N, C-alpha and C positions, 0 to 999 in steps of 0.2 A: 844622265841625260835630262835636260830641262824640257818639260812639256809646255808647248805654247798655250796661252790662255784661249778659251773658246771664244768664238766670234758671236756677235749678236744674231746672225742668221742661225747659228747652232741653237741658241736659246729659243728663238722663235719656233724651231722644230720641236723642242721640248714642250713648249706651251701648246703646240698643236696636238701633241700626244695626250695632254691633260684635257684639253677642250678644243676639239677640232673646229677650225674656223667655219667649216661648212654647216655647223649646227646653229650659227648665229641667224637671227631673224633678218629678213631682207632689208629692213629699214635701219639696221644696226651698222656700226663701223667698228671692226675689230682688227687686231694685228698691229703692225708697226705704225705708230702715229708720227713719230719724228725720229730721225737718226739714220745712220749708215749701216746696212746689214754686215759690212766688213769690219765694224768696230770691234776691237778687242775688249772683252768685258773685264772690268776690275771689281765689280760687285753689283749686287741686285737688291733693290729695295722694293717691297711689295706693299701696295696701299690700295685704298678704294678710289682715291682721286689724285691727280697730279696737281696739287695745290702748291702755292708758294712755299708753305711750310714743308711739304713733302720734298720738293725740289731742293730746298735748303738742307734738309736732313740727309738726302742722298749725297749731296756734296760734302757734308761734314764727315760722313762715314766712308767716303771714297768710292761710292757706288755710282757708276756711270750709266746704269740702266734702271729705270723705274717701270715696274709692271703694275698696271692699275686694272681695276674692274671697270670703272666708268671711263669711256673714251675721252681723251683730251680733245680730239676733233670729232664732233658728233654729226653736225650738219656740214655740207660742203661750204668752204670758205670762198667768198668773193674777193676778199682782201685780207691781209695780215696787218692789222692796226695795233700797234703796241700801246695805244691809249685805251684799248679795250681788253677785257680779261683774257680771252683765248689767245689773242695776238701777243699779249704780254707774257703769258706762260710759255708760249712757243719760243719767243725770243729768249726768255730766261733759260729754257732747256738747251737751246742751240748755243747760247753764249757759254753755258757751263759744260758743254760737251756731254749732255745727258740725253740718252735715247729714251723714248717712252713707247711702250707697247701695251695693248689692252686686250683683256678677255672679258666680254660682257655677256650678252645673252647666250653665247656658246657655253660659258661657265655656269650660267643659271641652269641650263638644261643638262649638262654633262653629269654622268655618274661621278660621285665624289666632289661635286661642285658646291655652289652656294646652298642649294636646297637640301642636299644630303647632310651638309655640315650643320645647318639649322635644325634639321630633324634629329640628328644625333645629339646635338647639344641639349635639346629639350627632352631627351630620353625616349624618343619614339623607336619602336621596334617593328619589324616586318613591314617596312615601308615600301610603297609603290608610287609611281608617278601619278600626280594628280590630273594633269592635262597633257595629252600628247602621246608620246611614243614617236620616235623619228626614224625613218627608214626601216620601220618594222622592229626597232629595238625598244622593248618595253621599259628599259631602264633610262631612257632619254626623254626629257620633257620638262615642263614647268611645274613647280610645286611638288610636294610630297604629302602622303597621308599614311599614318601609321598608328600603332597601338602603344598605350602606356601599360606596362606589365602590372597586372593587379589593379589597375585603375587608380584614381587619385581624386581627392576632394578638389573642387575648382580653386579654392583659396590656396591650397598647397601648390597647385600647378602654376597659378599666377605668381606665387612667391618664387618658383623656380625660374620662370620667364624673367622676372626682375633681376634675379641673382646672376643667371647665366649670361644675360645680355647686358648686364651692368647698367640698369636703368633705375631712375628715381620713380618713374610712374609709367603706366600704360593707359591707353584709352580702350574702353570696352563698350561695344554696342550689342544690343539684343539680350535675350534672356540667358543668363549663365546657368549651366547645369550644376546641380549640387555635387555630383561626381562625374568624372569623365574617363573614358578609356580610348576614344578614337579622336585624333587631332590631325588637322591638315595645316600645312605651313607653306608660305611662299615668301622668300626673302625679297626685300626691296619694295617696289610698288606693285602690290598684288590685289588691288581692289576688284579688278575684273574677274578674278577667279573665285569670288565668294560663293556664287551660286553653284559652281562646280564642286566646291568643297562640301556644301550641304548635300548636294545630290549624291556625292560619293559616300556619304554616311558619317562625315565628321560631326562631332558635337561642338567643337571649337575650331576656329580658323585663326591662325596667327600670321600676320603680315604687316605691311607698312602702307602709309599714305591712303588710308581708307576714305573714300569720297563720302560726302554727306548723304547723297542719295542711296548709296550702298548701306550706310549705317541705318538709315530709315527702313530700307528693305529688310535688313536683319532684324530690326525691332518688330516689324510686322510679321516676319516669317518665323519668329521665335528661334532664331539662330544666333549663336554667339560669335562675334568677331573681336579679336584682340589686335589693336593697332599698336605695335611695338616700335614703329618708326622704320624708315628706310635704312638709315645708317646702321642701327644696331642689328637688324635682321640680316644684314650682309657682312658686317664687320666680323662676325663670328667665323667666317670661312677663311680669313686671311692666314691664320696660323697653319691651317690645313693646306692651303695653296703653297705656302713657303715650304712645308714638309714635302709636298709632291714634287716641286721643282728641285729641291735639294736631293731627294732620293734618285730622281732620274739623272741629275748631273753627276752624282757620286758614282752611279752605275757606269757612266761613261768615262770615269777617271778624272773629272774636273773638280779641282779644289777651289770652289767659289764661295765668297761671302754672300749668303742669301739671307736676308733678314726682313722681318715685318716692321712696318713703320710704327714708331713709338710716339709720333707727334700728332697723329690724326685724332680728332674728336668730332663729335656730332656738331653740325653747324647750328643746332638749336640749343637754347638754354631754357631752364625752367624757372619761373618766378611763382612763388607761392603767396597767397593772400595771408596777411598777418592778422 
């Protein structure tokens, strides 16, 4: 007996198990961005962004669903102009028969999501939520704070950040401790959680997109912030999200090709003085 392929609406239910849409911030846009819930799924590509490269990659691999972290449609559209980026990407997805769904701040806050992946990748143990708790659940919220078993010299920890996140360099603001045992993290743009990280007892805070004013505050407060970039501090969770989707689909008896994007790279490049 041949089993019919799952539908897009079935995959959306799986994504809701991983990161409930209700966890998303009120200003956010999560869930199905473009596509028909009745679409039969041929394959799923998971990425941070629904860029031209990612949509091309999905088509090459026969994946008609792209699951992204960042929403393809973030603000309400007053028009769909194909001479502008969002309109062009929407037209590209529609023309290629590719559906796009997103898990954004709900995946940031969910257990096993962006911040748990970042904390685990950097070797943190006994982690707890940095800010929040949602609906009384202490495991749901933004950021994580945890321990490094046995402690580590700061230079060794920075080396691990560079290696694990596949970076050429990071920006560091504030006084770096000689050794550290307590680290806070927030994937993506986490500048606003710096004071909370210090108040929670972190010696170092790893995040992305640190504002100049926050870097100056860290300098004056004697607190160390490591800016490892938005892309790298979120990219680390893609393989885990692929695994979570694959596990839930397999439990339902769905044999789907679910893969991480191999075409994505940070939009930034480094130039070094000669």
